[in-house]
C-alpha positions as CSV (number, residue, x, y, z in Angstrom):
1,M,-32.0,-35.8,-23.6
2,R,-35.1,-34.9,-21.8
3,I,-34.5,-36.5,-18.6
4,R,-30.8,-35.4,-18.5
5,G,-32.1,-31.9,-19.1
6,L,-34.7,-32.0,-16.1
7,I,-31.8,-33.5,-13.8
8,I,-29.8,-30.6,-14.5
9,L,-32.7,-27.8,-14.0
10,G,-33.4,-29.9,-10.8
11,L,-29.4,-29.3,-9.5
12,L,-29.5,-25.7,-10.6
13,A,-33.1,-25.5,-8.5
14,S,-31.5,-27.2,-5.6
15,F,-28.5,-24.5,-5.6
16,I,-30.5,-21.1,-6.1
17,S,-32.5,-22.4,-3.4
18,N,-29.1,-22.9,-1.0
19,A,-28.0,-19.2,-2.2
20,Q,-30.7,-16.9,-1.9
21,I,-31.2,-12.9,-2.0
22,K,-32.8,-11.8,1.7
23,M,-34.1,-8.4,1.3
24,I,-34.7,-6.1,4.4
25,S,-37.8,-3.9,3.9
26,G,-38.2,-2.4,7.3
27,S,-36.0,-1.1,10.1
28,G,-36.1,-2.7,13.3
29,N,-34.0,-5.6,14.9
30,W,-32.3,-8.1,12.6
31,S,-34.2,-11.3,14.2
32,N,-37.7,-9.8,13.7
33,S,-38.9,-11.4,10.8
34,S,-41.6,-8.7,10.0
35,K,-38.5,-6.3,8.7
36,W,-37.9,-8.8,5.7
37,I,-39.8,-9.6,2.7
38,S,-41.4,-13.3,2.8
39,G,-39.9,-13.4,6.9
40,A,-36.7,-14.9,5.2
41,I,-34.0,-13.5,7.9
42,G,-30.7,-13.3,6.1
43,G,-28.4,-15.9,7.7
44,A,-30.5,-17.4,10.0
45,V,-30.2,-20.8,8.5
46,A,-28.0,-20.6,5.1
47,N,-24.8,-18.8,5.6
48,D,-24.3,-17.9,1.9
49,D,-27.5,-15.5,1.7
50,D,-26.8,-12.1,0.0
51,V,-29.0,-9.4,2.2
52,Q,-30.4,-6.5,0.4
53,M,-31.3,-3.6,2.5
54,Q,-33.8,-0.9,0.9
55,N,-33.0,2.7,1.3
56,N,-33.6,4.5,4.4
57,I,-33.5,0.9,6.7
58,D,-31.8,0.8,10.0
59,I,-31.0,-2.8,11.3
60,T,-29.7,-3.8,14.5
61,I,-28.3,-6.8,15.6
62,Q,-28.6,-7.4,19.5
63,N,-26.8,-8.7,22.2
64,G,-26.4,-12.7,22.3
65,E,-27.5,-12.5,18.1
66,S,-24.9,-14.0,15.6
67,Y,-25.4,-13.9,11.9
68,T,-23.0,-15.4,9.0
69,I,-23.9,-14.1,5.2
70,A,-22.4,-14.1,2.0
71,T,-22.7,-10.2,0.9
72,L,-24.2,-7.0,2.0
73,N,-25.6,-4.4,-0.3
74,V,-27.1,-1.2,0.7
75,S,-28.8,1.3,-1.6
76,K,-28.8,4.6,0.6
77,D,-29.6,6.4,4.0
78,G,-29.6,3.7,6.2
79,S,-27.8,2.0,9.3
80,L,-26.3,-1.2,10.2
81,T,-26.2,-1.2,14.0
82,I,-24.1,-4.1,16.0
83,D,-24.7,-3.9,19.9
84,L,-22.0,-5.0,22.3
85,G,-22.4,-9.3,22.4
86,G,-23.8,-8.9,18.7
87,A,-21.7,-10.5,15.9
88,L,-22.4,-10.4,12.2
89,T,-19.9,-12.0,9.8
90,I,-19.9,-11.5,5.8
91,T,-18.0,-13.9,3.9
92,G,-17.9,-11.7,0.7
93,T,-18.5,-8.1,-0.1
94,V,-20.2,-4.8,1.5
95,N,-20.8,-2.6,-1.2
96,V,-23.2,0.7,-0.4
97,D,-24.2,3.4,-2.6
98,K,-23.9,6.4,-0.3
99,N,-25.3,8.1,3.0
100,F,-25.0,5.0,5.5
101,T,-23.7,4.5,8.9
102,I,-22.2,1.5,10.6
103,N,-22.2,1.6,14.2
104,V,-20.3,-1.5,15.6
105,A,-20.4,-1.9,19.7
106,G,-19.9,-6.0,18.9
107,D,-18.0,-7.8,16.2
108,L,-18.2,-7.0,12.5
109,I,-15.9,-9.6,10.3
110,I,-16.0,-8.8,6.2
111,S,-14.1,-11.5,4.2
112,G,-14.1,-9.0,1.4
113,D,-13.8,-5.4,0.7
114,L,-16.2,-2.8,2.4
115,D,-16.3,-0.2,-0.3
116,V,-19.0,3.1,0.4
117,A,-19.6,5.2,-2.4
118,K,-20.3,8.5,-0.5
119,S,-20.7,9.5,2.9
120,L,-19.7,6.8,5.0
121,Q,-20.2,7.1,9.0
122,L,-18.4,4.9,10.8
123,N,-18.5,4.3,14.4
124,V,-16.5,1.3,16.3
125,T,-16.6,0.6,19.9
126,G,-16.3,-2.7,19.1
127,N,-14.2,-4.6,16.9
128,L,-14.1,-4.4,13.0
129,T,-12.3,-6.6,10.8
130,V,-11.9,-6.4,7.0
131,M,-9.7,-8.9,5.4
132,G,-9.9,-7.3,2.2
133,D,-9.2,-3.4,1.2
134,M,-12.1,-0.8,2.9
135,T,-12.7,2.2,0.5
136,A,-14.5,5.1,1.6
137,A,-15.6,8.0,-0.8
138,K,-15.3,11.7,0.3
139,D,-16.6,13.0,3.4
140,A,-16.2,9.6,5.4
141,Q,-16.8,10.2,9.2
142,I,-14.5,7.5,11.0
143,D,-15.0,7.4,15.0
144,V,-12.9,4.4,16.4
145,Q,-12.5,4.0,20.3
146,G,-12.2,0.3,19.6
147,S,-10.2,-2.1,17.3
148,V,-10.2,-2.0,13.3
149,T,-8.3,-4.1,11.6
150,I,-7.7,-4.0,7.8
151,E,-5.9,-6.5,6.0
152,G,-5.9,-4.6,2.6
153,D,-5.4,-1.1,1.8
154,F,-7.4,1.5,3.3
155,T,-8.3,4.6,1.3
156,V,-10.4,7.9,1.8
157,A,-11.2,10.2,-0.2
158,K,-11.2,14.0,0.2
159,D,-12.1,15.7,3.5
160,A,-12.5,12.7,5.8
161,Q,-12.6,13.7,9.4
162,I,-11.1,10.6,11.2
163,T,-10.9,10.2,15.5
164,V,-9.1,7.5,16.8
165,D,-8.8,6.8,20.3
166,G,-8.7,3.3,19.7
167,T,-6.5,1.5,17.4
168,I,-6.4,0.8,13.5
169,D,-4.0,-1.4,12.2
170,V,-3.5,-1.7,8.1
171,T,-1.7,-4.7,6.5
172,G,-1.2,-2.7,3.3
173,T,-1.2,0.9,2.4
174,I,-3.3,4.1,3.6
175,T,-4.1,6.5,1.3
176,A,-6.0,9.8,1.9
177,G,-7.2,12.6,-0.1
178,T,-7.0,16.6,0.4
179,G,-8.7,18.0,3.2
180,S,-8.5,14.6,5.6
181,V,-7.6,15.3,9.5
182,L,-6.8,12.5,11.8
183,N,-7.7,13.5,15.5
184,G,-7.6,11.3,18.8
185,T,-4.9,10.0,21.2
186,G,-5.0,6.2,19.6
187,V,-2.6,4.4,17.5
188,V,-2.6,4.1,13.8
189,T,-0.3,1.7,12.0
190,A,0.3,0.7,8.6
191,S,3.3,-1.1,5.8
192,L,2.8,2.2,4.1
193,C,1.5,5.8,4.1
194,L,1.4,7.3,1.0
195,P,2.9,10.8,0.7
196,I,-0.6,11.9,-0.4
197,A,-2.0,10.8,3.1
198,S,0.7,12.9,5.2
199,V,-1.6,14.9,6.7
200,F,-3.5,11.7,7.5
201,C,-0.9,9.7,9.0
202,L,0.4,12.2,11.2
203,G,-1.5,10.2,14.3
204,A,0.6,6.9,13.2
205,P,3.5,6.3,15.4
206,M,6.4,7.2,12.7
207,P,10.0,5.8,13.3
208,V,11.3,9.4,12.3
209,E,10.3,13.0,12.3
210,L,11.9,14.8,9.3
211,M,12.9,18.3,10.2
212,F,13.6,18.9,6.2
213,F,15.6,17.0,3.0
214,D,17.9,19.0,0.7
215,A,19.3,18.4,-2.6
216,N,21.7,20.3,-4.5
217,A,24.3,19.9,-7.4
218,S,28.0,21.0,-6.8
219,N,31.1,20.2,-8.6
220,K,29.2,17.8,-10.6
221,L,27.8,15.6,-7.6
222,V,24.9,15.7,-5.8
223,E,25.2,16.5,-2.1
224,L,22.0,15.5,0.2
225,S,21.4,16.7,3.7
226,W,18.7,16.3,5.8
227,A,17.8,16.1,9.8
228,T,15.6,14.3,12.0
229,A,13.6,16.0,15.5
230,S,13.1,12.7,16.6
231,E,13.8,9.0,16.2
232,E,12.1,6.0,18.1
233,N,13.0,2.4,17.6
234,F,14.5,3.4,14.4
235,D,16.9,1.4,11.6
236,Y,17.8,2.9,8.7
237,F,17.3,5.5,5.6
238,S,16.8,4.3,2.1
239,I,18.1,6.7,-0.4
240,E,16.3,6.5,-3.4
241,R,16.4,7.9,-6.9
242,S,14.2,8.5,-9.9
243,V,14.6,10.2,-13.4
244,D,10.5,10.8,-13.8
245,G,9.7,11.6,-9.9
246,E,7.4,8.6,-9.7
247,N,9.9,5.2,-10.4
248,F,12.7,5.3,-7.5
249,K,15.3,2.6,-6.8
250,E,17.4,2.4,-3.7
251,I,20.9,3.8,-4.0
252,A,22.2,4.0,-0.7
253,Q,21.6,3.1,2.9
254,I,22.4,5.5,5.9
255,Q,22.3,3.7,9.4
256,G,19.7,5.7,11.8
257,M,20.3,6.4,15.5
258,G,17.8,4.0,16.9
259,D,16.5,6.1,19.5
260,S,17.0,10.1,19.8
261,Y,14.7,12.9,20.9
262,S,17.2,15.7,19.9
263,R,18.1,17.1,16.2
264,V,20.3,14.3,14.0
265,D,21.9,15.8,11.3
266,Y,22.8,13.5,8.0
267,A,24.4,13.7,4.7
268,F,25.0,11.9,1.7
269,T,27.2,12.6,-1.1
270,D,26.1,10.8,-4.6
271,E,29.2,10.4,-6.7
272,F,27.7,9.2,-9.8
273,P,24.7,11.4,-10.4
274,L,22.4,11.2,-13.6
275,Q,22.8,13.9,-16.1
276,G,20.0,16.2,-16.2
277,I,17.3,16.3,-13.9
278,S,16.4,13.6,-11.2
279,Y,14.5,13.2,-8.3
280,Y,15.7,12.4,-4.7
281,R,13.7,10.9,-2.0
282,L,14.2,9.1,1.5
283,R,12.8,5.7,3.0
284,S,12.6,5.5,6.6
285,I,12.5,1.9,7.7
286,D,12.1,0.6,11.8
287,F,13.3,-2.3,13.4
288,D,9.8,-3.6,12.9
289,G,9.8,-3.0,9.1
290,Y,7.4,-0.2,9.7
291,T,8.2,2.3,6.2
292,E,7.5,5.7,5.7
293,I,8.1,7.3,2.2
294,F,9.0,10.8,2.4
295,D,8.4,13.4,-0.4
296,Y,11.2,14.1,-2.8
297,A,13.6,16.9,-3.8
298,M,14.7,17.8,-7.5
299,V,18.1,18.6,-8.9
300,E,19.6,19.4,-12.3
301,V,23.3,18.4,-13.1
302,E,24.9,19.9,-15.7
303,G,28.3,19.1,-17.4
304,T,28.9,15.7,-16.7
305,S,30.5,13.1,-19.5
306,I,28.5,9.9,-20.2
307,D,30.0,6.9,-17.4
308,F,29.0,3.7,-16.4
309,S,30.2,1.5,-13.5
310,V,29.9,-1.6,-12.0
311,Y,29.7,-3.2,-8.8
312,P,31.2,-5.3,-7.3
313,N,34.0,-5.5,-8.9
314,P,35.2,-8.2,-8.8
315,I,32.1,-9.9,-9.5
316,Q,31.0,-12.6,-7.3
317,N,29.1,-15.6,-8.3
318,G,28.4,-13.9,-11.9
319,Q,26.0,-11.5,-10.3
320,F,26.5,-7.2,-10.4
321,S,25.0,-4.5,-10.9
322,L,25.2,-1.6,-13.9
323,Q,24.7,2.0,-13.0
324,T,24.8,4.9,-16.0
325,N,24.7,8.3,-15.6
326,F,22.4,8.7,-18.6
327,V,18.8,6.9,-19.2
328,S,19.2,6.2,-23.5
329,D,19.3,2.8,-24.5
330,A,22.9,1.2,-24.7
331,E,24.4,-2.1,-25.1
332,L,26.9,-3.9,-23.0
333,I,29.5,-6.2,-24.8
334,I,31.7,-8.3,-23.0
335,Y,35.2,-9.1,-24.2
336,N,37.7,-12.0,-22.7
337,N,41.4,-11.7,-22.4
338,V,41.9,-12.3,-26.1
339,G,39.4,-9.8,-27.7
340,R,36.6,-12.5,-28.1
341,I,32.9,-11.7,-27.2
342,E,31.4,-13.5,-24.6
343,D,28.1,-11.6,-23.9
344,R,25.9,-8.7,-25.0
345,L,23.6,-7.3,-22.5
346,I,20.8,-4.7,-23.5
347,I,20.9,-2.0,-21.1
348,N,17.6,-0.2,-21.0
349,D,17.4,1.4,-17.4
350,W,19.7,3.3,-15.4
351,L,20.4,0.9,-12.7
352,S,19.8,-2.7,-13.7
353,D,21.0,-5.9,-12.2
354,Y,22.5,-8.9,-14.4
355,S,23.9,-12.3,-14.0
356,L,26.5,-13.8,-15.9
357,N,28.1,-17.6,-16.7
358,L,31.7,-16.9,-17.4
359,Q,35.4,-18.1,-16.4
360,P,36.9,-16.3,-13.6
361,G,39.5,-13.7,-15.4
362,S,39.7,-10.4,-16.4
363,Y,37.0,-8.7,-19.2
364,L,36.5,-5.7,-20.9
365,F,33.0,-4.2,-20.3
366,K,32.2,-1.7,-23.1
367,V,28.9,0.2,-23.3
368,V,27.9,1.4,-26.5
369,T,25.5,4.6,-26.8
370,K,24.8,6.7,-29.9
371,E,27.3,9.2,-29.0
372,V,29.9,7.4,-27.3
373,V,31.6,4.2,-26.4
374,I,33.1,3.9,-23.0
375,V,35.4,0.7,-21.9
376,K,36.2,-0.2,-18.4
377,R,38.1,-3.6,-17.3
378,V,36.0,-6.3,-15.0
379,L,37.2,-9.1,-12.8
380,I,35.3,-12.0,-12.2
381,K,36.2,-14.3,-9.6
């Protein structure tokens, strides 16, 4: 047992020696060993070093220098500068408490997340790649003249000031807090710009410029109308509906014009609206898959009877959708042509997809609620 214990301790000691925490204790060049505690330069030998920067440290990676470290942790009030021709690869995350400046004229690659608690100042004339999420708390100052690629989400809190004369390409979602402003003549792209980031995303190349979107109840129907001032590389609108203003489902698609630089008017009638209050919104999708979600419109429908619809009818390959105009729980009971029950399904949403394994023929679909029973004939091919 004693020998085994010594072997295990020896292995642990070997592991710890290969994954060290290196401390930057003074401002200057990264390659200057006198700026590091014990002269141990992070990334100079072992690529799995964790690097810690003390307060008020300004450190520079010069032209021709290239380092790889595991993580970078910064207390506050300092800066990291990567000169043109310099490079830093971080295989883990970057975590900053507050008041930190990052200047990238060379190349900075972060395999994990970049997380700054407060007051990030980011200046990029070279190339910055963040393979995880990039998050900056309030008062971020970001100036991009080079290239920034974020493979996760890009989130800035309120009062962010962003100037883009280069490019920011976000694979995930852009979210910006209130008071955030985007300036510059560059290009910002993202898979999704949340409505809260609408001001921030004004500089992004949007497929459409929406003028208005209205929803009005009339004769137990909901009339939707909207117009665009311009469309570029635009494919179609997805019309979505919700009962709570948060969880939306698509009810229709409307084809766009492709490219247009004059006003285009659109209209759609929801002939099967929900009882009571509901919410409608537009999602635009261009030919490259770029998506933008616009703010919703609320409408209230009164005086309609409880009802449901099944589509397609006839049902093909056993797959169908069932839509109701109410949101209370119900049950769907399916009878064959001799009155025998073939299946029972629970309905707990106003729009749901189902799968059946029944022989072709004519069936009765009966929806049972606490208030009413509704029966309709449906064909299955």
